[in-house]
C-alpha positions in Angstrom: -137.9 -118.7 -64.1 -135.2 -116.3 -64.2 -134.9 -112.8 -65.6 -132.8 -112.4 -69.1 -129.7 -110.5 -68.8 -129.5 -107.1 -70.3 -126.6 -106.5 -72.6 -124.8 -103.1 -71.8 -124.1 -101.0 -74.8 -120.4 -100.4 -75.5 -119.1 -97.0 -74.3 -118.2 -94.8 -77.4 -115.3 -92.6 -77.0 -115.5 -89.3 -78.5 -113.3 -88.6 -81.6 -110.1 -86.6 -81.1 -110.2 -83.4 -83.3 -107.4 -83.5 -86.0 -105.5 -80.5 -87.2 -105.6 -79.9 -91.1 -102.6 -80.5 -93.2 -104.1 -78.9 -96.5 -104.6 -75.3 -96.5 -105.7 -72.5 -98.8 -103.2 -70.4 -100.8 -102.6 -66.8 -99.7 -101.3 -65.8 -103.3 -103.4 -67.6 -105.8 -106.5 -67.9 -103.8 -107.2 -71.6 -104.5 -108.8 -73.8 -101.8 -107.1 -76.9 -100.3 -103.9 -76.7 -102.5 -101.3 -76.0 -100.0 -99.6 -79.0 -98.7 -97.5 -79.1 -95.6 -94.8 -81.7 -94.8 -92.8 -82.1 -91.8 -89.5 -84.0 -91.4 -89.0 -83.9 -87.4 -85.8 -86.1 -87.8 -84.2 -83.2 -89.9 -86.1 -80.3 -88.1 -87.7 -79.0 -91.3 -91.1 -78.0 -92.3 -91.8 -76.9 -95.7 -95.3 -75.5 -97.3 -95.7 -75.3 -101.0 -98.9 -74.5 -103.2 -99.6 -77.0 -106.1 -101.1 -74.3 -108.3 -99.0 -71.3 -108.1 -95.6 -73.2 -106.9 -95.2 -70.7 -103.9 -93.2 -72.2 -101.2 -91.8 -71.8 -97.7 -89.5 -73.7 -95.6 -88.9 -73.2 -91.9 -87.1 -74.8 -89.0 -89.4 -76.9 -86.5 -89.3 -78.7 -83.3 -90.9 -81.7 -81.8 -93.6 -79.4 -80.8 -94.5 -78.0 -84.1 -97.5 -79.2 -86.2 -98.5 -78.5 -89.8 -100.7 -75.5 -88.5 -97.6 -73.9 -87.0 -95.5 -73.9 -90.3 -98.4 -72.6 -92.3 -99.0 -69.7 -89.8 -95.6 -69.0 -89.6 -95.5 -68.5 -93.5 -98.7 -66.1 -93.3 -96.9 -64.2 -90.8 -93.9 -63.7 -92.8 -95.7 -62.5 -95.9 -97.9 -60.1 -94.1 -94.7 -58.6 -92.4 -93.0 -58.5 -95.9 -95.9 -56.7 -97.4 -96.1 -54.0 -94.6 
């Protein structure tokens, strides 16, 4: 009599963390209302709020992500207020 073959459990790969593309608006204070779109072919990234219609556009490179455009927008508003 032979021994039963045991099955190996499949190896589960850890999920890659993803970056957000929807953010909170610094002007109106609503959560998850700021959408960020990036057109890498044109080299333009835009951020706009669905509630208060605040918007910002910036030049992007192939390395930039949605978080980078949003952070640049926040930096420009803080710099303008000081």
